All heavy atoms as an XYZ file, in Angstrom:
770
protein
N     108.373    140.245     74.275
C     109.801    140.520     74.283
C     110.526    139.538     73.376
O     110.257    138.354     73.396
C     110.318    140.408     75.706
C     111.784    140.702     75.838
S     112.268    140.611     77.578
C     113.906    139.994     77.357
N     111.434    140.039     72.590
C     112.194    139.195     71.675
C     113.369    138.561     72.412
O     114.291    139.245     72.821
C     112.687    140.036     70.488
C     113.409    139.205     69.460
O     113.501    137.985     69.577
N     113.928    139.846     68.450
N     113.326    137.259     72.569
C     114.400    136.547     73.266
C     115.581    136.256     72.352
O     116.605    135.787     72.811
C     113.870    135.239     73.826
C     112.805    135.487     74.872
C     112.222    134.258     75.484
N     112.661    132.998     74.961
C     112.681    131.873     75.652
N     112.291    131.857     76.893
N     113.075    130.744     75.116
N     115.421    136.493     71.080
C     116.489    136.232     70.115
C     117.207    137.557     69.849
O     116.657    138.446     69.217
C     115.909    135.666     68.826
C     115.060    134.433     69.067
C     113.677    134.515     69.061
C     115.641    133.203     69.303
C     112.893    133.394     69.274
C     114.870    132.073     69.529
C     113.495    132.175     69.514
O     112.727    131.060     69.733
N     118.435    137.673     70.323
C     119.130    138.953     70.230
C     119.844    139.179     68.899
O     120.636    140.091     68.779
C     120.102    139.127     71.406
C     121.162    138.052     71.462
O     121.430    137.371     70.490
N     121.767    137.899     72.622
N     119.534    138.399     67.904
C     120.233    138.487     66.623
C     119.290    138.753     65.454
O     119.688    138.683     64.298
C     120.993    137.181     66.361
C     120.121    135.956     66.504
C     119.379    135.488     65.437
C     120.031    135.296     67.714
C     118.560    134.391     65.571
C     119.217    134.184     67.865
C     118.487    133.733     66.783
N     118.017    139.012     65.733
C     117.044    139.258     64.666
C     116.295    140.556     64.927
O     116.304    141.078     66.038
C     116.033    138.096     64.519
C     115.273    137.863     65.825
C     116.721    136.836     64.033
C     114.110    136.900     65.712
N     115.631    141.041     63.889
C     114.875    142.287     64.044
C     113.494    142.240     63.400
O     112.720    143.167     63.561
C     115.671    143.446     63.441
O     115.872    143.234     62.055
N     113.162    141.180     62.693
C     111.902    141.131     61.953
C     110.971    140.047     62.493
O     111.411    138.999     62.957
C     112.181    140.860     60.473
C     113.020    141.944     59.825
C     113.367    141.586     58.414
C     114.283    142.656     57.845
N     114.974    142.221     56.662
N     109.678    140.300     62.397
C     108.657    139.370     62.872
C     108.749    138.016     62.168
O     108.623    136.964     62.805
C     107.263    139.971     62.671
C     106.142    139.105     63.170
C     106.098    138.996     64.687
O     106.568    139.900     65.381
O     105.571    137.970     65.169
N     108.981    138.020     60.869
C     109.085    136.759     60.124
C     110.252    135.921     60.652
O     110.147    134.709     60.791
C     109.260    137.030     58.631
C     109.354    135.758     57.806
C     109.551    136.029     56.322
O     109.477    137.200     55.894
O     109.791    135.064     55.599
N     111.358    136.579     60.963
C     112.521    135.874     61.507
C     112.192    135.268     62.868
O     112.626    134.159     63.186
C     113.703    136.826     61.643
O     114.050    137.364     60.401
N     111.431    136.005     63.673
C     111.020    135.492     64.979
C     110.231    134.190     64.804
O     110.477    133.214     65.524
C     110.175    136.537     65.717
C     109.695    136.066     67.059
C     110.517    136.147     68.175
C     108.419    135.519     67.203
C     110.078    135.698     69.411
C     107.978    135.070     68.430
C     108.806    135.156     69.524
O     108.370    134.694     70.739
N     109.326    134.157     63.862
C     108.521    132.955     63.609
C     109.400    131.777     63.188
O     109.193    130.645     63.645
C     107.458    133.233     62.558
S     106.202    134.414     63.095
N     110.383    132.035     62.347
C     111.301    130.973     61.915
C     112.114    130.463     63.101
O     112.287    129.254     63.277
C     112.212    131.465     60.779
C     111.388    131.738     59.513
C     113.327    130.460     60.488
C     112.139    132.462     58.408
N     112.597    131.377     63.935
C     113.375    130.978     65.109
C     112.539    130.151     66.076
O     113.044    129.203     66.685
C     113.954    132.202     65.803
S     115.283    132.979     64.862
N     111.285    130.489     66.205
C     110.393    129.701     67.057
C     110.269    128.270     66.522
O     110.241    127.310     67.299
C     109.015    130.360     67.147
C     108.990    131.588     68.033
C     109.142    131.239     69.505
O     108.197    130.709     70.098
O     110.236    131.512     70.058
N     110.200    128.117     65.221
C     110.131    126.778     64.627
C     111.440    126.016     64.830
O     111.423    124.818     65.144
C     109.799    126.878     63.136
C     108.399    127.400     62.809
C     108.263    127.647     61.307
C     107.333    126.443     63.304
N     112.568    126.685     64.669
C     113.873    126.054     64.910
C     113.948    125.598     66.362
O     114.387    124.479     66.653
C     115.030    127.023     64.570
C     115.049    127.348     63.078
C     116.372    126.437     65.013
C     115.970    128.503     62.690
N     113.526    126.447     67.270
C     113.518    126.121     68.700
C     112.689    124.862     68.963
O     113.129    123.962     69.678
C     112.953    127.294     69.496
C     112.810    127.018     70.982
C     111.986    128.072     71.658
C     110.514    127.827     71.324
N     109.589    128.740     71.969
N     111.503    124.788     68.376
C     110.630    123.629     68.575
C     111.277    122.346     68.061
O     111.194    121.302     68.712
C     109.278    123.855     67.895
C     108.432    124.934     68.546
C     108.037    124.612     69.971
O     107.738    123.439     70.283
O     108.052    125.548     70.793
N     111.924    122.421     66.899
C     112.603    121.241     66.362
C     113.702    120.795     67.318
O     113.835    119.605     67.623
C     113.183    121.512     64.948
C     114.055    120.347     64.483
C     112.071    121.771     63.945
N     114.501    121.742     67.814
C     115.587    121.370     68.735
C     115.033    120.731     70.005
O     115.580    119.735     70.489
C     116.455    122.581     69.072
C     117.341    122.991     67.923
S     118.743    124.045     68.373
C     117.973    125.379     69.223
N     113.962    121.280     70.539
C     113.376    120.719     71.748
C     112.884    119.294     71.505
O     113.080    118.414     72.350
C     112.239    121.613     72.235
C     112.721    122.952     72.775
S     111.382    124.131     73.091
C     110.358    123.225     74.239
N     112.267    119.057     70.360
C     111.727    117.729     70.045
C     112.814    116.730     69.653
O     112.781    115.580     70.087
C     110.691    117.830     68.927
C     109.437    118.540     69.365
O     109.050    118.476     70.529
N     108.799    119.248     68.458
N     113.743    117.151     68.836
C     114.782    116.242     68.334
C     115.820    115.887     69.398
O     116.300    114.766     69.445
C     115.506    116.864     67.136
C     114.686    116.940     65.874
C     114.498    115.595     65.200
O     115.453    114.803     65.121
O     113.370    115.339     64.740
N     116.207    116.870     70.216
C     117.334    116.677     71.124
C     116.924    116.643     72.594
O     117.763    116.507     73.464
C     118.381    117.776     70.893
C     118.715    117.952     69.440
C     118.548    119.168     68.814
C     119.164    116.888     68.667
C     118.833    119.340     67.466
C     119.446    117.043     67.320
C     119.278    118.261     66.718
N     115.619    116.791     72.853
C     115.089    116.740     74.216
C     115.796    117.752     75.125
O     116.250    117.422     76.221
C     115.198    115.335     74.808
C     114.521    114.280     73.981
C     113.017    114.436     74.104
N     112.342    113.352     73.404
C     111.393    113.555     72.509
N     111.010    114.763     72.210
N     110.816    112.555     71.910
N     115.916    118.984     74.624
C     116.503    120.049     75.419
C     115.410    121.028     75.822
O     114.319    121.015     75.260
C     117.648    120.781     74.666
C     117.137    121.448     73.381
C     118.793    119.819     74.382
C     118.169    122.298     72.649
N     115.715    121.871     76.786
C     114.736    122.848     77.257
C     114.619    124.002     76.270
O     115.496    124.225     75.425
C     115.141    123.428     78.621
O     116.355    124.172     78.458
C     115.326    122.324     79.665
N     113.560    124.750     76.431
C     113.357    125.941     75.621
C     114.490    126.943     75.853
O     115.011    127.533     74.903
C     112.013    126.569     75.960
C     111.704    127.817     75.172
C     110.326    128.363     75.474
O     109.696    127.941     76.469
O     109.874    129.229     74.706
N     114.891    127.117     77.100
C     115.975    128.051     77.409
C     117.276    127.643     76.723
O     118.015    128.489     76.229
C     116.194    128.159     78.912
C     115.106    128.970     79.608
O     114.397    129.743     78.922
O     114.972    128.831     80.832
N     117.574    126.353     76.710
C     118.797    125.910     76.041
C     118.710    126.131     74.539
O     119.673    126.572     73.912
C     119.103    124.440     76.335
C     120.396    123.995     75.664
C     120.804    122.563     75.943
O     120.251    121.944     76.885
O     121.682    122.064     75.223
N     117.584    125.824     73.941
C     117.430    126.007     72.495
C     117.617    127.472     72.113
O     118.370    127.789     71.188
C     116.062    125.500     72.043
N     116.966    128.369     72.840
C     117.110    129.802     72.574
C     118.545    130.238     72.851
O     119.153    130.977     72.077
C     116.101    130.623     73.415
C     116.390    132.111     73.304
C     114.681    130.315     72.972
N     119.108    129.761     73.941
C     120.481    130.107     74.299
C     121.489    129.670     73.256
O     122.434    130.402     72.953
N     121.295    128.484     72.697
C     122.207    128.001     71.652
C     122.141    128.893     70.408
O     123.164    129.187     69.791
C     121.891    126.553     71.283
C     122.373    125.549     72.300
C     122.030    124.126     71.892
N     122.627    123.166     72.787
C     123.870    122.718     72.697
N     124.659    123.135     71.741
N     124.334    121.841     73.566
N     120.949    129.317     70.031
C     120.828    130.208     68.881
C     121.457    131.563     69.187
O     122.185    132.125     68.353
C     119.369    130.359     68.459
C     118.830    129.134     67.748
S     117.188    129.401     67.049
C     116.169    129.124     68.488
N     121.198    132.107     70.373
C     121.792    133.386     70.751
C     123.317    133.302     70.779
O     124.009    134.226     70.358
C     121.266    133.856     72.104
C     119.893    134.477     71.994
O     119.523    135.041     70.975
N     119.124    134.367     73.058
N     123.829    132.184     71.275
C     125.279    131.998     71.335
C     125.887    131.946     69.931
O     126.929    132.542     69.681
C     125.598    130.713     72.093
C     127.076    130.440     72.219
C     127.341    129.117     72.904
O     126.725    128.102     72.507
O     128.150    129.101     73.826
N     125.226    131.238     69.020
C     125.753    131.075     67.671
C     125.642    132.349     66.844
O     126.587    132.754     66.174
C     125.031    129.927     66.954
C     125.518    129.586     65.548
C     126.970    129.094     65.588
C     124.627    128.527     64.924
N     124.496    132.990     66.891
C     124.233    134.128     66.010
C     124.261    135.478     66.710
O     124.239    136.518     66.060
C     122.881    133.949     65.323
C     122.847    132.820     64.345
C     123.832    132.476     63.467
C     121.778    131.909     64.114
N     123.443    131.397     62.714
C     122.171    131.030     63.095
C     120.517    131.755     64.678
C     121.358    130.019     62.621
C     119.698    130.739     64.201
C     120.116    129.883     63.192
N     124.291    135.506     68.027
C     124.188    136.756     68.765
C     125.413    137.631     68.762
O     125.357    138.780     69.179
N     126.532    137.123     68.300
C     127.769    137.913     68.341
C     127.945    138.818     67.123
O     128.896    139.597     67.075
C     128.974    136.980     68.460
O     129.046    136.135     67.331
N     127.052    138.711     66.154
C     127.149    139.574     64.978
C     126.809    141.008     65.364
O     125.988    141.253     66.233
C     126.221    139.086     63.868
C     126.649    137.771     63.273
C     126.078    136.576     63.704
C     127.634    137.714     62.300
C     126.488    135.361     63.181
C     128.046    136.501     61.773
C     127.464    135.333     62.213
O     127.873    134.133     61.693
N     127.437    141.966     64.710
C     127.237    143.376     65.070
C     125.895    143.919     64.595
O     125.454    144.964     65.059
C     128.371    144.229     64.502
O     128.417    144.124     63.093
N     125.247    143.235     63.665
C     123.928    143.647     63.199
C     123.045    142.397     63.095
O     123.546    141.280     63.042
C     124.024    144.362     61.848
O     124.605    143.516     60.883
N     121.743    142.574     63.087
C     120.842    141.417     63.023
C     121.113    140.559     61.775
O     121.361    141.086     60.690
C     119.455    142.052     62.956
C     119.615    143.394     63.564
C     121.001    143.839     63.194
N     121.050    139.245     61.960
C     121.314    138.352     60.826
C     120.242    138.475     59.756
O     120.484    138.142     58.604
C     121.464    136.874     61.253
C     120.173    136.351     61.878
C     122.644    136.692     62.166
C     120.147    134.854     62.096
N     119.066    138.959     60.123
C     117.992    139.056     59.137
C     118.046    140.351     58.332
O     117.120    140.645     57.585
C     116.628    138.822     59.757
C     116.308    139.725     60.920
O     117.137    140.593     61.267
O     115.227    139.553     61.508
N     119.134    141.112     58.459
C     119.323    142.214     57.515
C     119.504    141.636     56.111
O     119.158    142.253     55.131
C     120.507    143.077     57.923
C     120.156    143.996     59.063
C     121.240    144.996     59.387
O     122.276    145.028     58.686
O     121.044    145.757     60.340
N     120.089    140.420     56.060
C     120.051    139.631     54.831
C     118.720    138.888     54.918
O     118.592    137.904     55.634
C     121.213    138.642     54.777
C     121.107    137.649     53.640
O     120.113    137.677     52.879
O     122.012    136.815     53.502
N     117.706    139.391     54.226
C     116.348    138.889     54.443
C     116.174    137.407     54.157
O     115.201    136.802     54.593
C     115.346    139.705     53.628
C     115.538    139.611     52.132
C     114.585    140.521     51.379
O     113.425    140.145     51.235
O     115.029    141.601     50.959
N     117.104    136.793     53.479
C     116.953    135.382     53.134
C     117.769    134.449     54.017
O     117.663    133.238     53.902
C     117.341    135.153     51.674
C     116.493    135.958     50.730
C     117.030    137.038     50.045
C     115.148    135.665     50.548
C     116.244    137.795     49.186
C     114.355    136.421     49.702
C     114.913    137.487     49.027
O     114.134    138.241     48.188
N     118.593    134.983     54.914
C     119.512    134.157     55.694
C     118.831    132.951     56.334
O     119.284    131.821     56.187
C     120.223    134.997     56.765
C     121.175    134.197     57.608
C     122.433    133.899     57.131
C     120.800    133.716     58.860
C     123.318    133.152     57.889
C     121.672    132.974     59.622
C     122.932    132.692     59.140
N     117.760    133.165     57.055
C     117.105    132.072     57.772
C     116.334    131.127     56.855
O     115.898    130.065     57.289
C     116.188    132.614     58.861
C     116.926    133.203     60.065
C     115.952    133.918     60.990
C     117.691    132.141     60.819
N     116.186    131.489     55.587
C     115.511    130.588     54.652
C     116.510    129.808     53.787
O     116.101    129.030     52.934
C     114.534    131.361     53.744
O     115.252    132.327     52.977
C     113.462    132.046     54.566
N     117.809    130.002     54.034
C     118.825    129.232     53.297
C     118.728    127.747     53.595
O     119.087    126.909     52.778
C     120.239    129.698     53.642
C     120.626    131.051     53.120
C     121.666    131.743     53.705
C     119.968    131.655     52.054
C     122.054    132.991     53.249
C     120.337    132.894     51.596
C     121.375    133.557     52.189
O     121.746    134.795     51.735
N     118.272    127.414     54.793
C     118.144    126.029     55.238
C     116.731    125.823     55.772
O     116.050    126.782     56.139
C     119.145    125.731     56.370
C     120.596    126.001     56.062
C     121.243    124.956     55.169
O     120.614    123.899     54.921
O     122.370    125.193     54.722
N     116.311    124.574     55.863
C     115.023    124.281     56.494
C     115.161    124.472     58.003
O     116.276    124.514     58.543
C     114.603    122.840     56.195
O     115.425    121.932     56.912
N     114.044    124.560     58.695
C     114.114    124.719     60.142
C     114.775    123.500     60.797
O     115.515    123.642     61.764
C     112.722    124.970     60.757
O     111.836    123.933     60.363
C     112.182    126.317     60.325
N     114.552    122.322     60.259
C     115.207    121.126     60.801
C     116.709    121.192     60.567
O     117.499    120.877     61.458
C     114.632    119.855     60.184
C     115.239    118.603     60.778
C     114.593    117.345     60.268
C     115.229    116.137     60.944
N     114.613    114.884     60.518
N     117.121    121.591     59.370
C     118.552    121.719     59.096
C     119.189    122.729     60.037
O     120.267    122.484     60.589
C     118.797    122.124     57.650
C     118.504    121.009     56.660
O     118.278    119.856     57.078
O     118.489    121.296     55.445
N     118.534    123.898     60.241
C     119.081    124.899     61.165
C     119.190    124.330     62.566
O     120.178    124.570     63.272
C     118.223    126.159     61.181
C     118.537    127.144     60.112
C     117.644    127.718     59.254
C     119.804    127.718     59.775
N     118.289    128.592     58.405
C     119.616    128.617     58.715
C     121.100    127.547     60.277
C     120.664    129.341     58.140
C     122.145    128.262     59.708
C     121.924    129.148     58.654
N     118.194    123.578     62.997
C     118.236    122.996     64.340
C     119.469    122.109     64.504
O     120.175    122.191     65.515
C     116.962    122.199     64.611
N     119.748    121.287     63.523
C     120.912    120.406     63.586
C     122.217    121.197     63.498
O     123.195    120.866     64.169
C     120.840    119.346     62.484
C     120.024    118.147     62.883
C     118.639    118.197     62.885
C     120.626    116.971     63.281
C     117.872    117.106     63.262
C     119.884    115.860     63.660
C     118.507    115.934     63.649
O     117.761    114.847     64.026
N     122.248    122.232     62.698
C     123.446    123.079     62.593
C     123.711    123.777     63.926
O     124.843    123.807     64.414
C     123.297    124.096     61.451
C     123.354    123.375     60.100
C     124.376    125.180     61.533
C     122.907    124.227     58.916
N     122.670    124.331     64.519
C     122.818    125.025     65.799
C     123.265    124.043     66.881
O     124.136    124.350     67.696
C     121.499    125.723     66.202
C     121.564    126.240     67.631
C     121.182    126.866     65.240
N     122.716    122.852     66.889
C     123.000    121.888     67.958
C     124.345    121.177     67.774
O     125.106    121.044     68.724
C     121.871    120.866     68.035
C     121.926    120.009     69.276
C     121.586    120.547     70.514
C     122.301    118.678     69.217
C     121.629    119.772     71.666
C     122.344    117.896     70.360
C     122.017    118.449     71.576
O     122.064    117.673     72.712
N     124.634    120.742     66.558
C     125.855    119.963     66.322
C     127.000    120.754     65.680
O     128.151    120.340     65.738
C     125.562    118.748     65.438
C     124.750    117.689     66.125
C     123.489    117.354     65.669
C     125.233    117.021     67.248
C     122.735    116.369     66.300
C     124.492    116.049     67.886
C     123.244    115.729     67.399
O     122.499    114.762     68.025
N     126.683    121.841     65.031
C     127.719    122.627     64.360
C     127.647    122.455     62.858
O     127.220    121.411     62.345
N     128.074    123.480     62.171
C     127.989    123.506     60.713
C     128.877    122.457     60.054
O     128.556    121.940     58.998
C     128.355    124.905     60.203
C     127.925    125.134     58.794
O     126.864    124.679     58.381
N     128.743    125.841     58.043
N     129.996    122.130     60.671
C     130.943    121.190     60.071
C     130.803    119.763     60.595
O     131.650    118.924     60.334
C     132.379    121.675     60.313
C     132.653    123.003     59.635
O     132.072    123.250     58.567
O     133.449    123.792     60.172
N     129.743    119.478     61.303
C     129.584    118.163     61.932
C     129.187    117.056     60.962
O     129.303    115.891     61.284
C     128.524    118.238     63.025
O     127.258    118.528     62.457
N     128.724    117.428     59.788
C     128.202    116.471     58.797
C     127.110    115.596     59.415
O     127.042    114.399     59.211
C     129.317    115.639     58.193
C     130.330    116.474     57.429
C     131.353    115.643     56.701
O     131.578    114.472     57.013
N     131.983    116.234     55.714
N     126.225    116.243     60.168
C     125.153    115.538     60.874
C     124.264    114.737     59.951
O     123.685    113.739     60.352
C     124.330    116.529     61.698
C     123.771    117.655     60.881
C     124.330    118.882     60.688
C     122.575    117.641     60.118
N     123.548    119.636     59.849
C     122.463    118.901     59.488
C     121.573    116.692     59.905
C     121.396    119.232     58.660
C     120.515    117.029     59.081
C     120.437    118.287     58.477
N     124.137    115.129     58.712
C     123.256    114.442     57.765
C     123.812    113.086     57.346
O     123.086    112.260     56.820
C     123.020    115.320     56.537
C     124.274    115.649     55.803
C     124.829    114.965     54.759
C     125.167    116.738     56.074
N     126.010    115.553     54.363
C     126.232    116.656     55.165
C     125.172    117.773     57.001
C     127.287    117.565     55.151
C     126.218    118.673     56.981
C     127.254    118.566     56.068
N     125.095    112.833     57.598
C     125.732    111.573     57.215
C     125.829    110.580     58.369
O     126.222    109.444     58.158
C     127.164    111.835     56.736
C     127.296    112.551     55.442
C     128.775    112.662     55.109
C     129.032    113.270     53.771
N     130.471    113.319     53.480
N     125.541    111.029     59.585
C     125.825    110.216     60.764
C     124.567    109.983     61.592
O     123.606    110.715     61.499
C     126.870    110.928     61.633
C     128.168    111.203     60.916
C     129.090    112.028     61.775
C     130.368    112.390     61.028
N     131.190    113.322     61.808
N     124.652    108.960     62.430
C     123.566    108.739     63.390
C     123.814    109.640     64.606
O     124.934    110.099     64.838
C     123.521    107.281     63.825
O     124.616    106.984     64.665
N     122.785    109.880     65.382
C     122.910    110.732     66.566
C     123.942    110.193     67.551
O     124.571    110.953     68.274
C     121.565    110.907     67.252
C     120.623    111.820     66.517
C     119.336    111.999     67.285
C     118.352    112.835     66.510
N     117.076    112.969     67.201
N     124.123    108.869     67.578
C     125.091    108.293     68.510
C     126.531    108.598     68.097
O     127.432    108.509     68.920
C     124.911    106.762     68.629
O     125.068    106.167     67.338
C     123.542    106.429     69.203
N     126.748    108.959     66.846
C     128.089    109.295     66.358
C     128.411    110.779     66.490
O     129.523    111.191     66.213
C     128.221    108.919     64.882
C     128.077    107.452     64.587
C     128.099    107.204     63.078
O     127.076    107.440     62.421
O     129.160    106.773     62.598
N     127.434    111.564     66.897
C     127.592    113.020     66.929
C     127.785    113.545     68.337
O     127.279    112.957     69.295
C     126.357    113.686     66.311
C     126.166    113.431     64.827
C     124.752    113.813     64.411
C     127.182    114.208     64.020
N     128.506    114.635     68.430
C     128.696    115.322     69.701
C     128.129    116.725     69.582
O     128.522    117.468     68.666
C     130.194    115.406     70.048
O     130.735    114.081     70.085
C     130.406    116.092     71.379
N     127.228    117.114     70.474
C     126.685    118.464     70.412
C     127.784    119.520     70.605
O     128.788    119.255     71.265
C     125.694    118.522     71.578
C     125.405    117.101     71.891
C     126.635    116.319     71.540
N     127.564    120.691     70.023
C     128.463    121.818     70.281
C     128.444    122.095     71.775
O     127.412    121.960     72.417
C     127.967    123.074     69.547
C     128.131    123.052     68.067
C     127.545    124.293     67.363
N     127.885    125.559     68.009
C     127.025    126.317     68.692
N     125.763    125.968     68.821
N     127.401    127.435     69.246
N     129.569    122.495     72.332
C     129.581    122.829     73.762
C     128.572    123.930     74.061
O     128.406    124.854     73.281
C     131.006    123.330     74.001
C     131.810    122.809     72.851
C     130.870    122.682     71.695
N     127.926    123.790     75.187
C     126.992    124.810     75.626
C     127.075    124.920     77.148
O     127.077    123.897     77.833
C     125.550    124.461     75.222
C     124.573    125.504     75.637
C     124.507    126.723     74.972
C     123.742    125.306     76.725
C     123.625    127.710     75.367
C     122.854    126.292     77.133
C     122.795    127.486     76.453
O     121.933    128.464     76.859
N     127.178    126.138     77.644
C     127.337    126.297     79.104
C     126.248    125.639     79.928
O     125.197    125.409     79.555
C     127.314    127.801     79.312
C     127.363    128.439     77.975
C     127.132    127.384     76.964
């Protein structure tokens, strides 16, 4: 079963699994939270994000993990983790 409600292709699923693993390792969050954060960020689109076949390859899996966790405008690459605040998550 595809737990990512914003993708439709097998290759995208593999990339999302890698993003999930990075988030779990980097931020010490659960698998459910990592998947939930991605679904929250990308799940509101009316069509799968991988209809643009290159979308998930625009950034590395580590970069996507930080974007999903801290937000696109957080400038996470310039700051230490102690200076950053994660995006709100239920």
